[in-house]
C-alpha positions in Angstrom: -6.4 20.1 -5.3 -6.9 24.3 -4.5 -4.2 26.7 -4.9 -3.5 26.7 -1.1 0.0 27.9 0.1 1.7 25.5 2.9 4.4 26.4 5.3 7.5 24.0 5.1 6.3 22.5 8.2 3.2 21.6 6.7 4.5 19.8 3.5 7.1 17.9 5.6 3.9 16.6 7.2 2.2 16.0 4.0 5.0 14.0 2.6 3.5 10.9 4.3 0.4 9.3 4.8 -0.6 7.0 7.9 -3.5 4.9 8.4 -4.4 1.6 10.2 -7.2 -0.8 10.5 -8.0 -3.5 12.8 -8.9 -7.2 10.9 -10.2 -9.9 13.1 -7.7 -12.9 11.8 -4.3 -14.0 12.4 -1.1 -12.3 12.1 -0.3 -14.8 9.5 -3.0 -14.7 7.2 -2.1 -10.8 7.3 1.2 -11.1 6.4 0.2 -13.4 3.5 -1.5 -10.3 2.0 1.0 -7.8 3.0 4.0 -9.4 1.2 2.1 -9.8 -2.3 3.6 -6.6 -4.0 1.0 -4.4 -4.8 -2.1 -6.4 -3.6 -3.6 -2.6 -3.3 -3.5 -2.3 -6.9 -7.0 -2.8 -7.4 -10.7 -1.1 -7.6 -12.1 -1.8 -4.3 -11.7 -5.4 -3.9 -8.2 -7.5 -3.5 -7.6 -9.9 -6.6 -6.4 -13.3 -5.4 -5.1 -14.0 -9.1 -3.6 -10.6 -10.0 -1.1 -10.9 -12.5 2.8 -10.1 -11.1 5.5 -10.9 -13.3 9.1 -10.1 -12.3 11.7 -7.9 -14.0 14.9 -8.7 -12.1 14.1 -7.7 -8.5 11.4 -5.5 -9.7 7.7 -6.9 -9.2 5.4 -5.4 -12.0 1.8 -6.1 -10.9 -1.0 -5.5 -13.7 -4.0 -4.5 -13.5 -6.6 -4.7 -16.3 -7.8 -1.3 -15.9 -5.6 0.7 -13.8 -2.4 -0.7 -15.7 1.0 -1.6 -14.6 2.6 -0.7 -11.4 6.2 -1.5 -10.1 7.6 -2.4 -6.8 11.1 -3.4 -5.2 10.9 -5.4 -2.0 13.3 -3.4 0.7 12.3 -5.4 4.1 10.5 -8.3 4.9 10.4 -9.2 8.6 7.8 -12.0 9.0 5.0 -11.9 10.1 5.3 -8.2 11.6 6.9 -5.9 9.0 7.2 -5.0 5.1 8.3 -2.7 3.3 8.2 -1.7 -0.4 9.5 0.8 -3.2 6.6 1.7 -4.9 8.7 2.9 -8.3 5.9 3.8 -10.6 2.3 4.6 -11.3 0.5 5.2 -14.9 1.2 8.8 -13.9 5.0 8.8 -13.6 8.1 6.6 -14.8 10.8 4.7 -12.7 13.5 7.4 -12.9 10.7 10.1 -11.7 11.0 9.2 -8.2 9.0 6.5 -5.8 7.3 6.3 -2.4 8.2 4.0 0.4 5.4 2.3 1.5 5.4 0.1 5.1 3.2 -2.4 6.6 3.3 -3.2 10.4 0.9 -5.7 11.5 0.5 -5.9 15.4 -1.2 -8.5 17.5 -4.3 -7.1 19.6 -7.2 -9.3 21.0 -9.2 -11.2 18.3 -6.6 -10.4 15.4 -4.2 -7.6 14.3 -3.9 -3.9 13.4 -2.4 -3.4 10.4 -0.7 0.1 9.8 0.7 1.2 6.5 2.9 4.8 5.9 3.7 5.5 2.5 6.2 8.4 2.5 8.3 10.2 -0.3 5.9 12.0 -1.9 7.9 15.4 -1.9 10.8 13.2 -3.9 8.3 12.7 -6.9 8.5 16.4 -8.2 10.1 19.7 -7.3 6.7 21.6 -7.3 4.7 20.9 -4.6 1.1 21.0 -6.4 2.6 18.1 -8.6 3.5 15.7 -5.3 0.6 17.0 -3.7 -1.8 16.0 -6.4 -0.2 12.3 -6.5 -0.8 12.4 -2.6 -4.2 13.1 -2.8 -5.5 10.0 -4.8 -3.4 8.0 -2.3 -4.6 9.3 0.4 -7.9 8.5 -0.3 -7.1 5.1 -1.7 -5.5 3.7 1.5 -8.8 3.8 3.2 -10.4 1.7 0.4 -7.8 -0.3 0.1 -7.5 -1.1 4.0 -10.9 -2.1 4.1 -10.4 -4.2 1.0 -7.5 -5.9 2.5 -9.8 -6.6 5.6 -12.5 -8.1 3.8 -10.5 -9.9 2.0 -8.4 -11.5 4.9 -11.2 -12.0 7.0 -13.3 -14.0 4.2 -9.8 -16.1 3.5 -9.3 -16.8 7.2 -13.1 -17.7 7.9 -12.7 -20.1 4.9 -9.7 -21.8 6.5 -10.8 -21.7 10.0 -11.3 -25.8 11.1 -15.1 -26.7 11.1 -16.5 -28.3 14.3 
């Protein structure tokens, strides 16, 4: 991160990340991935057997190399919309704020478009330099994770397709 000064309007725009990807699979296959809290906690490949445990209404996702992450389900509207509150990362704890991660699945010819918006970065810290650093990793990360999700869903959809 550099020492760039941002206007209030620029900081407001940076408070969220929006990405999308086309996936050549039916909406129900994409839904099966999207409803898994923290499926995007990985190192470039979706783990079908990722360790998840529950502490009340909080899903705790554990990755061998990345650590533990906590998520609370906010809303599920099968098969079109899912929202989760990302409560923590290794660099912050639950009391230090959270971001909202929302997914939309929109049908298109030949598959779906998966959209994600992560918002609320400015609530992670009073100092913009702190939350902008947190956002920076996620900004790049969503491109990688959507690509990993696409590869995973298309592979599982192809494996499940009826054979002639």
